[in-house]
C-alpha positions in Angstrom: 210.1 89.0 -5.4 211.3 85.4 -4.6 208.5 82.8 -4.8 208.6 81.8 -1.1 204.9 81.0 -0.9 205.0 79.1 -4.2 207.9 76.9 -2.8 205.9 76.1 0.3 202.9 75.1 -1.8 205.1 73.0 -4.0 206.7 71.2 -1.1 203.3 70.5 0.6 201.9 69.0 -2.7 205.1 67.0 -3.4 205.6 65.6 0.1 202.3 65.9 1.9 203.8 68.3 4.3 205.9 71.5 4.4 208.2 73.4 6.8 206.6 76.2 8.7 205.6 79.2 6.6 205.9 82.4 8.6 204.4 85.8 7.9 206.2 88.8 9.3 204.5 92.1 9.8 205.2 95.6 11.0 202.7 95.7 13.8 203.4 92.6 16.0 204.9 89.2 16.2 205.4 86.9 13.2 202.5 84.4 12.6 202.5 80.9 11.1 200.4 80.4 8.0 199.5 76.6 7.8 200.3 75.6 4.2 197.5 73.0 4.4 195.1 76.0 4.2 195.7 76.2 0.5 194.7 72.5 0.0 191.3 72.5 1.7 188.3 70.8 0.1 184.8 72.1 0.2 184.0 70.4 3.5 186.8 72.5 5.1 186.0 75.8 3.5 184.3 78.6 5.4 180.7 79.7 5.0 182.0 82.9 3.3 184.0 80.9 0.7 181.1 78.5 0.0 178.7 81.5 -0.4 181.1 83.0 -2.9 181.3 79.8 -4.9 177.5 79.6 -5.0 177.4 83.0 -6.7 179.9 82.1 -9.4 178.3 81.8 -12.8 179.3 81.7 -16.5 183.0 81.9 -17.3 185.0 82.5 -14.1 188.4 84.0 -13.6 189.8 83.2 -10.2 192.5 85.8 -9.4 195.2 84.7 -6.9 194.2 81.1 -7.1 197.1 79.7 -5.0 197.0 75.9 -5.0 193.7 75.8 -7.0 191.3 74.5 -4.3 188.5 76.9 -5.2 189.0 76.3 -8.9 188.9 72.6 -8.4 185.6 72.9 -6.5 184.1 75.1 -9.3 185.3 72.5 -11.9 183.5 69.8 -9.9 180.3 71.9 -10.3 180.8 72.0 -14.1 181.8 75.7 -14.1 184.3 77.0 -16.7 187.0 78.5 -14.6 190.5 79.9 -15.3 192.9 80.1 -12.4 195.3 83.0 -12.5 198.3 83.4 -10.2 201.7 85.2 -10.3 203.5 82.2 -8.8 204.9 79.8 -11.3 205.4 77.0 -8.7 201.8 77.4 -7.4 200.5 77.4 -11.0 202.4 74.1 -11.7 200.8 72.6 -8.6 197.4 73.6 -9.8 198.0 71.9 -13.2 199.2 68.7 -11.4 196.1 68.8 -9.2 193.9 68.9 -12.2 193.0 72.5 -12.8 192.3 72.6 -16.5 193.0 76.3 -17.3 195.9 78.0 -15.5 197.6 81.3 -16.4 200.7 82.7 -14.8 200.4 86.5 -14.9 200.6 89.6 -12.9 197.0 90.9 -12.5 197.9 94.5 -13.6 199.3 93.1 -16.8 196.5 90.7 -17.6 194.8 91.0 -21.0 191.9 88.5 -20.7 188.3 89.3 -21.5 184.8 88.0 -21.6 184.5 86.6 -18.0 181.1 86.6 -16.3 182.6 86.3 -12.8 185.9 87.6 -11.4 186.6 85.8 -8.1 189.1 86.7 -5.4 189.1 84.8 -2.1 191.2 84.7 1.1 191.3 88.5 0.9 192.7 88.2 -2.6 191.7 91.8 -3.2 194.7 92.6 -1.0 196.9 92.2 -4.1 196.0 95.7 -5.0 198.2 96.9 -2.1 196.7 100.3 -1.5 193.5 102.4 -2.2 194.9 104.0 -5.3 195.7 100.6 -6.9 192.3 99.3 -5.8 190.7 102.1 -7.9 193.0 101.1 -10.8 192.0 97.4 -10.4 188.3 98.3 -10.5 188.9 100.2 -13.8 190.8 97.3 -15.3 188.3 94.7 -14.2 185.7 96.1 -16.5 187.9 95.2 -19.5 188.1 91.5 -18.4 184.3 91.1 -17.9 181.3 90.6 -20.0 178.7 93.3 -20.1 176.7 91.8 -17.2 179.7 90.4 -15.3 180.2 90.4 -11.6 183.2 90.9 -9.3 183.1 88.8 -6.0 185.7 89.2 -3.2 186.1 89.4 0.5 188.0 91.7 2.8 187.8 93.0 6.4 188.2 96.0 8.6 191.5 95.7 10.5 191.1 98.8 12.7 191.3 96.5 15.7 195.0 96.2 15.1 195.4 99.7 16.3 193.1 99.5 19.4 196.1 99.9 21.7 197.8 102.6 19.7 197.5 106.4 20.3 196.5 107.0 16.6 196.1 105.4 13.3 199.0 105.7 10.8 199.2 108.6 8.4 198.5 106.3 5.5 195.3 104.2 5.2 195.4 101.8 8.1 194.4 98.8 6.0 197.6 99.0 3.9 199.8 96.5 5.8 203.4 95.4 5.1 204.2 91.7 5.2 207.1 89.4 4.4 207.0 85.6 4.0 209.7 83.3 5.5 210.1 79.7 4.6 213.1 77.4 5.2 215.1 80.5 6.2 214.4 82.2 2.9 212.5 85.5 3.0 210.5 87.3 0.4 210.8 91.0 -0.2 208.4 93.1 1.9 205.1 93.7 0.2 202.0 95.7 1.0 198.6 93.9 1.3 195.3 95.8 1.4 192.5 95.2 3.9 189.7 97.6 3.0 186.8 98.5 5.3 183.3 98.2 3.8 182.5 101.9 4.0 185.7 102.9 2.2 185.2 100.1 -0.4 181.7 101.3 -1.1 182.8 104.9 -1.7 185.6 103.8 -4.1 183.4 101.3 -5.9 180.7 104.0 -6.5 183.3 106.4 -7.8 184.6 103.9 -10.3 181.1 103.0 -11.5 180.2 99.9 -9.5 177.2 99.1 -7.3 177.9 97.0 -4.2 175.9 94.1 -2.7 177.0 92.5 0.6 176.6 88.7 0.4 178.0 87.7 3.8 179.4 89.4 6.9 180.6 87.8 10.2 181.1 89.0 13.7 184.8 89.8 13.0 183.9 92.4 10.3 185.0 90.1 7.5 182.7 90.5 4.6 182.0 89.2 1.1 180.7 91.5 -1.6 179.5 91.3 -5.1 180.1 94.3 -7.4 178.3 94.9 -10.7 178.6 97.8 -13.1 176.2 100.7 -12.7 
């Protein structure tokens, strides 16, 4: 897939601004994703994000680190963090912004180990794409973690997208297709997962994890902490 998001992040870092980044979907009109979102400091982060950062401890692996804002905040707190992202351009931006440890890797090929915290924010768990790959991710995550490690991430229930539809789709309704567009360049279509809390809990328990809810808001966006049973 072409690195459309990475190019937008690179342009914003290099020029202090970027062209409009659009996100196309299969359920409605395209939406703009402000590239500045990837460059927020702690004062501009949500309560959910700040809560997640407070729970980080030990060696941290941030998965889908984007432009590195969360990793930089953790570094400022003297936490040993490695930022992982599949985008080479975004990873270069992270290095230039001062993130000390950056790895460019697809998460399903990753071979790291010994982390005390795995962190995925901005619905980073969506990278798993579907419920089957979510189960696979939960199996692989155990290999990357220390014995008493924790997995922290957020997601949300997107059933509201189908409130005006006659029925939910035949596949799991949180498996949503997207496409980035930036400067008239489009990425391939990809699937991003939004998993409701009940479904997540069932899958986590099946894969040997216990779930703790750390934060939930009025829009059914939640933050969870998983530890091994």
